[in-house]
C-alpha positions in Angstrom: -45.8 15.8 -11.6 -42.7 15.3 -13.8 -41.1 18.4 -12.2 -41.5 16.9 -8.7 -39.7 13.7 -9.8 -36.9 15.7 -11.4 -36.5 17.9 -8.3 -36.4 14.8 -6.1 -33.8 13.2 -8.4 -31.6 16.3 -8.5 -31.8 16.7 -4.7 -30.7 13.1 -4.2 -27.9 13.5 -6.7 -26.7 16.7 -4.9 -26.8 14.9 -1.5 -24.8 11.9 -2.9 -22.3 14.3 -4.4 -21.8 16.1 -1.1 -21.4 12.8 0.7 -18.7 11.7 -1.8 -16.9 15.1 -1.4 -16.9 14.9 2.4 -15.6 11.3 2.2 -12.7 12.3 0.0 -11.9 15.3 2.2 -11.9 13.1 5.4 -9.8 10.4 3.8 -7.2 13.0 2.5 -6.8 15.1 5.7 -7.6 12.7 8.6 -6.4 9.3 7.4 -3.1 10.0 5.9 -0.2 7.8 6.9 3.2 9.5 7.3 5.5 8.2 4.6 9.1 8.3 5.7 11.5 7.9 2.9 14.6 5.9 3.8 17.1 4.9 1.2 19.1 2.7 3.6 16.3 0.2 4.4 13.8 -1.3 2.0 11.3 -4.2 2.3 11.8 -6.2 -0.9 9.1 -8.8 -0.4 6.8 -10.2 2.3 5.1 -13.5 2.7 2.3 -14.2 5.1 2.5 -17.7 6.7 -0.4 -17.4 9.1 -2.3 -14.4 10.6 0.3 -12.2 12.3 3.2 -14.3 11.2 5.2 -13.1 8.2 8.6 -13.5 6.5 10.2 -10.3 5.1 13.0 -10.0 2.7 14.7 -6.7 3.7 17.6 -4.8 2.1 19.7 -2.9 4.7 22.4 -0.9 3.0 24.1 -3.5 0.8 22.9 -6.6 2.7 19.7 -8.6 2.0 18.3 -10.3 5.1 15.5 -12.7 5.7 13.5 -11.7 8.8 10.6 -13.6 10.6 8.0 -11.4 12.3 5.2 -12.6 14.6 3.0 -10.7 17.0 5.5 -11.0 19.9 8.9 -11.5 18.3 11.2 -10.6 15.4 13.9 -13.0 14.4 16.7 -12.9 11.9 16.4 -16.0 9.7 19.5 -15.5 7.6 21.4 -13.3 5.2 21.7 -13.7 1.5 25.3 -13.5 0.4 25.2 -15.2 -3.0 26.0 -12.5 -5.6 24.1 -14.1 -8.4 21.0 -14.4 -6.2 21.4 -10.8 -5.1 21.5 -9.7 -8.8 18.3 -11.6 -9.4 16.6 -10.0 -6.4 17.7 -6.5 -7.6 16.4 -7.1 -11.1 13.1 -8.3 -9.8 12.6 -5.2 -7.6 13.4 -2.9 -10.5 10.5 -4.2 -12.6 7.3 -2.1 -12.4 4.7 -3.6 -10.2 1.1 -4.2 -11.3 -1.1 -1.6 -9.6 -3.5 -3.0 -7.0 -7.1 -2.0 -6.9 -6.5 0.4 -3.9 -3.7 2.1 -5.8 -6.0 2.7 -8.8 -8.7 4.2 -6.5 -6.1 6.4 -4.8 -5.2 7.8 -8.3 -8.8 9.0 -8.7 -8.7 11.1 -5.5 -5.5 12.9 -6.5 -6.8 14.4 -9.8 
């Protein structure tokens, strides 16, 4: 009787392991986003005002611009030209960010 329970538990453990392995393979090979590296443009910060309405702080070459984005329009809201403020923005972007939960989970799949 004990052997039957042990076999059932091991079978279930094997099936769950296979499902987890298949899930990792599918995520790695089918749901990868292309990551284009562009040193000339960088999103520094984003703020969501409402669903599908955001404000981005974008660095383009040596300029820092404030851009408003909605579901049917993109508008330039202004450009930051104050050198002291630009230095503060640069120092804030150089600090290491706290990892999000999804970043931590992605680290497990890469080992």
